[in-house]
LOBAFI-191842 format. One line per field, with one value per atom (N, C-alpha, C): atom name; x, y, z. Coordinates in Angstrom, 2 decimals. Atoms other than C-alpha are relative to their C-alpha. Layout:
N
a: CA/... .
east: X/... .
north: Y/... .
up: Z/... .
***
This chain:
149
a: N/CA/C/N/CA/C/N/CA/C/N/CA/C/N/CA/C/N/CA/C/N/CA/C/N/CA/C/N/CA/C/N/CA/C/N/CA/C/N/CA/C/N/CA/C/N/CA/C/N/CA/C/N/CA/C/N/CA/C/N/CA/C/N/CA/C/N/CA/C/N/CA/C/N/CA/C/N/CA/C/N/CA/C/N/CA/C/N/CA/C/N/CA/C/N/CA/C/N/CA/C/N/CA/C/N/CA/C/N/CA/C/N/CA/C/N/CA/C/N/CA/C/N/CA/C/N/CA/C/N/CA/C/N/CA/C/N/CA/C/N/CA/C/N/CA/C/N/CA/C/N/CA/C/N/CA/C/N/CA/C/N/CA/C/N/CA/C/N/CA/C/N/CA/C/N/CA/C/N/CA/C/N/CA/C/N/CA/C/N/CA/C/N/CA/C/N/CA/C/N/CA/C/N/CA/C/N/CA/C/N/CA/C/N/CA/C/N/CA/C/N/CA/C/N/CA/C/N/CA/C/N/CA/C/N/CA/C/N/CA/C/N/CA/C/N/CA/C/N/CA/C/N/CA/C/N/CA/C/N/CA/C/N/CA/C/N/CA/C/N/CA/C/N/CA/C/N/CA/C/N/CA/C/N/CA/C/N/CA/C/N/CA/C/N/CA/C/N/CA/C/N/CA/C/N/CA/C/N/CA/C/N/CA/C/N/CA/C/N/CA/C/N/CA/C/N/CA/C/N/CA/C/N/CA/C/N/CA/C/N/CA/C/N/CA/C/N/CA/C/N/CA/C/N/CA/C/N/CA/C/N/CA/C/N/CA/C/N/CA/C/N/CA/C/N/CA/C/N/CA/C/N/CA/C/N/CA/C/N/CA/C/N/CA/C/N/CA/C/N/CA/C/N/CA/C/N/CA/C/N/CA/C/N/CA/C/N/CA/C/N/CA/C/N/CA/C/N/CA/C/N/CA/C/N/CA/C/N/CA/C/N/CA/C/N/CA/C/N/CA/C/N/CA/C/N/CA/C/N/CA/C/N/CA/C/N/CA/C/N/CA/C/N/CA/C/N/CA/C/N/CA/C/N/CA/C/N/CA/C/N/CA/C/N/CA/C/N/CA/C/N/CA/C/N/CA/C/N/CA/C/N/CA/C/N/CA/C/N/CA/C .
east: 1.28/12.21/-0.43/0.52/10.26/-1.39/1.28/7.05/-0.44/0.39/5.29/-1.25/1.16/2.78/-1.16/1.13/-0.81/-0.90/0.95/-4.01/0.14/0.30/-5.16/1.19/-0.79/-3.50/-0.45/0.10/-3.20/-0.64/0.78/-4.81/1.05/-0.85/-1.64/-0.50/0.12/-1.92/1.11/-1.15/1.20/-0.02/-0.32/2.21/1.35/-1.52/5.14/0.50/-0.50/7.22/1.44/-1.46/10.53/0.33/-0.33/12.06/1.59/-1.56/15.50/0.34/-0.27/17.22/-0.04/-0.10/17.55/-1.48/1.24/13.74/-0.60/0.66/11.53/-0.78/0.86/9.58/-1.31/1.16/6.23/0.12/-0.12/7.66/-0.09/-0.19/8.66/0.45/-0.12/8.62/0.30/-0.15/9.63/-1.22/0.97/7.20/-0.92/0.62/4.30/-0.23/0.22/4.42/-0.84/0.87/1.87/-0.53/0.45/0.11/0.02/-0.09/0.20/-0.78/0.95/-2.47/0.23/-0.27/-1.19/-1.19/1.09/-4.50/-0.80/0.70/-6.10/0.66/-0.57/-5.58/-0.34/-1.67/-3.49/-0.07/-0.38/-2.22/-0.41/0.35/-3.45/1.25/-1.05/-0.65/-0.37/0.10/-1.12/1.24/-1.29/1.92/0.22/-0.32/2.93/1.38/-1.20/5.46/0.91/-0.88/6.76/0.76/-0.70/7.59/0.94/-0.95/9.13/1.25/-1.23/11.49/0.68/-0.51/12.19/1.08/-0.91/13.51/1.00/-0.84/15.38/1.15/-1.14/17.30/0.51/-0.74/18.09/0.76/-1.02/19.72/-0.70/0.87/16.85/0.42/-0.11/17.55/-1.23/1.17/14.43/0.49/-0.03/14.08/-0.26/0.14/14.00/-1.58/1.47/10.05/-0.29/0.45/9.66/0.81/-0.79/12.25/-0.90/0.83/10.07/-1.43/1.25/7.00/0.42/-0.39/8.80/0.24/-0.33/9.92/-1.33/1.45/6.22/-0.77/0.77/4.78/0.95/-0.73/7.55/0.99/-0.95/9.55/1.33/-1.32/12.76/0.24/-0.09/12.28/0.03/0.18/11.32/1.48/-1.24/14.61/1.09/-0.96/16.51/0.07/-0.01/15.27/0.44/-0.47/15.82/1.55/-1.43/19.41/0.53/-0.46/19.67/-0.10/0.18/18.26/1.19/-1.05/20.76/1.58/-1.25/23.64/0.02/0.12/22.43/-0.35/0.17/21.44/-1.21/1.30/17.92/-0.64/0.60/15.67/-1.23/0.95/12.93/-1.39/1.24/10.09/0.11/-0.32/11.62/-0.39/0.17/11.86/-1.53/1.50/8.21/-0.92/0.68/6.98/0.32/-0.28/8.89/-0.70/0.52/7.51/-1.51/1.36/4.03/-0.32/-0.01/4.47/-0.18/-0.22/5.66/-1.34/1.15/2.87/-1.33/1.36/0.02/0.20/-0.24/1.72/-0.11/0.13/1.86/-1.29/1.56/-1.87/-0.70/0.75/-2.93/0.18/-0.27/-1.02/-0.59/0.78/-2.42/-1.63/1.47/-6.02/-0.11/0.11/-5.40/0.03/-0.25/-4.01/-1.25/1.18/-7.05/-1.25/1.18/-9.50/0.31/-0.40/-7.58/-0.27/0.38/-7.86/-1.41/1.44/-11.51/-0.64/0.55/-12.11/0.38/-0.47/-10.07/-0.84/0.56/-11.88/-1.60/1.31/-15.32/0.03/0.09/-14.39/0.45/-0.28/-13.17/-1.25/1.39/-16.68/-0.67/0.68/-18.40/-1.36/1.47/-21.98/0.24/-0.04/-20.55/-1.05/1.14/-23.19/0.38/-0.37/-21.41/0.09/0.04/-20.78/-1.27/1.15/-24.05/-0.99/0.82/-25.98/0.36/-0.31/-24.12/-0.34/0.44/-24.96/-1.66/1.45/-28.76/-0.24/0.34/-28.72/0.21/-0.29/-27.00/-1.19/1.01/-29.53/-1.44/1.34/-32.65/0.11/-0.05/-31.45/0.07/-0.08/-30.71/-1.67/0.92/-34.03/-1.12/0.96/-36.25/0.04/0.18/-35.36/-0.43/0.57/-35.74/-1.40/1.63/-39.42/-0.65/0.59/-40.09/0.03/-0.11/-38.96/-0.62 .
north: -0.66/-12.63/0.13/-0.04/-12.89/-0.10/0.19/-13.10/-1.42/1.31/-16.35/0.25/0.02/-16.32/-0.78/0.84/-17.38/0.69/-0.82/-16.44/-0.70/0.49/-17.42/0.67/-0.76/-16.70/1.36/-1.34/-12.93/0.61/-0.63/-12.44/-0.17/0.50/-12.52/0.53/-0.40/-12.46/-0.60/0.62/-13.04/-0.02/0.01/-13.93/0.35/-0.32/-12.41/-0.88/1.31/-15.34/0.27/0.12/-15.86/-1.51/1.24/-18.79/-0.19/0.31/-20.39/0.41/-0.34/-19.20/-0.97/0.89/-22.56/-0.67/0.50/-23.26/0.65/-0.61/-22.80/1.14/-1.17/-19.72/-0.26/0.36/-21.20/-1.30/1.20/-23.85/0.14/-0.20/-24.41/1.21/-1.16/-21.58/-0.17/0.35/-21.09/0.90/-0.70/-18.26/0.99/-0.96/-16.22/1.14/-1.35/-12.55/0.96/-0.85/-11.07/-0.25/0.24/-10.56/1.05/-1.08/-8.46/-0.35/-0.02/-7.82/1.31/-0.97/-5.64/0.45/-0.44/-5.52/1.09/-1.09/-3.14/1.37/-1.52/0.81/0.73/0.39/1.40/-1.60/1.40/-2.07/-0.26/0.38/-3.89/-0.73/1.03/-5.20/0.06/0.44/-6.78/-0.50/0.41/-7.17/0.09/0.02/-8.31/0.86/-0.83/-5.49/-0.64/0.59/-7.22/-1.17/1.20/-10.38/0.31/-0.37/-8.71/0.67/-0.59/-6.55/-1.04/1.22/-9.72/-0.71/0.57/-11.29/0.67/-1.12/-8.34/0.04/-0.16/-8.15/-1.39/1.32/-12.00/-0.23/-0.13/-11.15/-0.38/0.32/-11.97/1.00/-0.90/-10.51/0.01/0.00/-9.22/0.24/-0.35/-9.24/1.46/-1.32/-5.87/0.36/-0.48/-5.83/0.00/-0.08/-6.89/1.05/-0.94/-4.49/1.46/-1.03/-1.80/0.06/0.27/-3.15/0.22/-0.42/-2.96/1.50/-1.43/0.51/0.88/-0.72/1.52/-0.15/0.18/0.05/0.42/-0.75/1.77/-1.08/0.96/-1.42/0.33/-0.24/-0.43/1.50/-1.19/3.02/-0.37/0.45/1.49/-0.63/0.76/-0.76/1.10/-0.97/2.54/0.79/-0.59/4.22/-0.96/0.81/1.21/-0.22/0.14/1.20/1.21/-1.09/4.73/-0.07/0.56/3.58/-0.73/0.72/0.95/0.62/-0.70/3.34/1.16/-1.13/5.83/1.37/-1.43/8.69/0.50/-0.32/8.88/-1.22/0.85/6.92/-0.71/0.60/4.36/0.62/-0.63/6.55/1.15/-1.08/9.21/-0.58/0.69/6.68/-0.36/0.27/5.72/1.11/-1.22/9.19/0.29/-0.28/9.55/-0.71/1.00/6.51/0.29/-0.33/7.48/1.23/-1.10/10.80/-0.15/0.46/9.28/-0.73/0.73/6.73/0.82/-0.93/9.46/0.66/-0.83/11.50/-1.01/0.87/8.43/-0.46/0.46/7.37/1.19/-1.15/10.83/0.19/-0.15/10.94/-1.24/1.07/7.37/0.31/-0.13/8.39/1.03/-0.92/11.42/-0.55/0.62/9.42/-0.89/0.83/7.06/0.75/-0.95/9.88/0.62/-0.44/11.30/-0.90/0.85/8.08/-0.27/0.21/7.53/1.17/-1.03/11.04/-0.14/0.29/10.32/-1.18/1.15/7.12/0.36/-0.56/8.88/0.88/-0.88/11.51/-0.89/0.76/8.84/-0.72/0.76/7.01/0.84/-0.56/7.78/0.37/-0.36/7.78/0.99/-0.86/10.33/0.95/-0.71/12.75/1.32/-1.50/16.15/-0.08/-0.11/15.24/-0.33/0.53/13.50/1.33/-0.97/16.56/1.00/-1.02/18.89/-0.36/0.43/16.95/0.13/-0.32/16.94/1.42/-1.20/20.46/0.85/-0.65/21.41/-0.39/0.42/19.21/0.75/-0.52/20.68/1.52/-1.45/24.32/0.25/-0.22/23.87/-0.32/0.36/22.14/0.92/-1.25/25.01/0.88/-1.29/27.87/-0.45/0.61/25.68/-0.11/0.10/24.97/1.23/-1.24/28.46/0.80/-0.60/29.84/-0.62 .
up: 0.11/3.47/-1.55/1.60/0.08/-0.03/0.36/-1.60/-0.24/0.54/-2.20/-0.62/0.79/-4.98/0.23/0.23/-4.92/-0.75/0.93/-6.80/-1.28/1.28/-10.18/-1.23/1.28/-13.60/-0.11/0.33/-14.08/1.15/-0.89/-10.81/1.46/-1.10/-8.17/1.20/-1.30/-4.50/0.54/-0.49/-2.52/1.73/-1.62/1.12/0.24/-0.40/2.71/0.93/-0.92/4.30/0.21/-0.16/5.78/-0.32/0.70/3.82/-0.03/0.08/3.62/-1.74/1.53/0.27/-0.82/1.03/-1.04/-0.44/0.33/-0.94/-1.20/1.14/-4.07/0.34/-0.41/-4.38/0.58/-0.74/-3.48/0.82/-0.68/-1.59/1.70/-1.39/2.07/0.56/-0.66/4.34/1.44/-1.43/8.00/0.68/-0.40/8.79/-0.77/0.63/7.37/0.69/-0.77/8.28/-0.30/0.66/6.02/-1.35/1.26/2.74/-0.68/0.93/-0.24/-1.21/1.33/-2.95/-0.86/0.97/-5.84/-0.63/1.04/-7.76/0.73/-0.58/-5.26/-0.20/0.09/-5.41/1.28/0.18/-3.38/0.48/-0.33/-2.83/1.39/-1.47/0.26/0.57/-0.74/2.61/1.46/-1.36/5.97/0.38/-0.43/7.94/1.37/-1.67/11.48/0.01/-0.37/12.29/0.83/-0.95/15.27/-0.48/0.63/13.44/-0.88/0.88/10.66/0.52/-0.95/13.05/0.51/-0.68/14.84/-1.03/1.03/11.71/-0.56/0.39/10.51/0.90/-1.07/13.80/0.07/0.15/13.30/-1.05/1.28/10.01/-1.21/1.24/7.54/-1.06/0.94/4.19/-1.02/0.89/2.37/-1.29/1.38/-1.43/-0.24/0.32/-3.26/0.23/-0.10/-3.29/1.50/-1.27/0.10/1.07/-0.61/1.26/-0.18/0.34/-0.45/0.96/-0.76/1.47/1.50/-1.49/4.86/0.17/-0.08/4.15/-0.02/0.28/2.94/1.48/-1.18/6.27/1.26/-0.96/8.47/0.83/-0.85/9.68/-0.04/0.13/8.29/0.71/-0.75/9.96/1.46/-1.59/13.36/0.15/-0.19/12.90/0.18/-0.04/12.24/1.28/-1.02/15.20/1.12/-1.10/17.50/0.11/0.04/16.51/0.62/-0.69/17.53/1.55/-1.41/20.92/0.62/-0.32/21.11/0.15/-0.08/20.38/1.09/-1.05/23.22/-0.69/0.33/20.93/0.40/-0.70/22.51/0.48/-0.55/24.54/-0.62/0.64/23.41/-0.03/0.02/24.47/-1.16/1.12/22.13/-1.46/1.31/19.34/-0.44/0.28/19.67/-0.38/0.41/19.51/-1.43/1.53/16.29/-0.72/0.74/14.95/-0.15/0.09/15.87/-0.92/1.01/14.10/-1.26/1.34/11.14/-0.56/0.32/11.00/-0.10/0.12/11.54/-1.27/1.15/8.58/-1.18/0.93/6.51/-0.23/0.01/7.22/-0.73/0.67/6.09/-1.28/1.37/2.91/-0.91/0.80/2.04/-0.16/0.18/2.79/-1.15/1.11/0.50/-1.42/1.25/-2.27/-0.35/0.17/-1.97/-0.64/0.22/-2.07/-1.50/1.42/-5.31/-1.14/1.10/-7.07/-0.18/0.07/-6.28/-1.06/0.69/-7.65/-1.50/1.27/-10.81/-0.68/0.56/-11.42/-0.23/0.28/-11.07/-1.17/1.09/-13.56/-1.35/1.19/-16.18/-0.40/0.39/-16.19/-1.03/0.99/-19.54/0.61/-0.44/-17.77/1.27/-1.18/-15.07/-0.08/0.07/-13.93/-0.75/0.53/-14.96/-1.70/1.44/-18.65/-0.63/0.33/-19.12/0.04/-0.22/-17.73/-1.13/1.03/-20.12/-1.26/1.32/-23.22/0.11/-0.17/-22.20/0.00/0.09/-21.59/-1.34/1.18/-24.88/-1.10/1.10/-26.92/0.36/-0.51/-25.00/-0.48/0.15/-25.42/-1.62/1.47/-29.25/-0.71/0.59/-29.78/0.11/-0.43/-27.97/-1.17/0.89/-30.20/-1.61/1.48/-33.52/-0.18/0.09/-32.58/-0.08/-0.04/-31.88/-1.31/1.29/-35.27/-1.21 .
***
């Protein structure tokens, strides 16, 4: 499992694919399981969890970056939980409840991060409302007393 680069120069966009190790990076692949766009904040990841999990069970080895993506999307955690079911530590319903709980917490964290990023971006803008209003108020208050005296 690896990334297959697309997009123009300095504007990368990747497909997450299952490919033979001997195939070239952007060459022949067995199956496309998702996309990854690192240019957006946060990075946009579309992934078919079932296909990814299926390939991991078949023995597919993800690259380091794909491993991080799978971990971020919860595929590796789901594989871990299903291994616990297989060993008889708990049943499948309990595993799905644990995964749903994790998924909800993860989504809340990501929503919070996105909102914080948007807030920081608004604060960085030079023409933002808050700094602009302060400058206008300072100039106006200094000019009024000078004209009276």
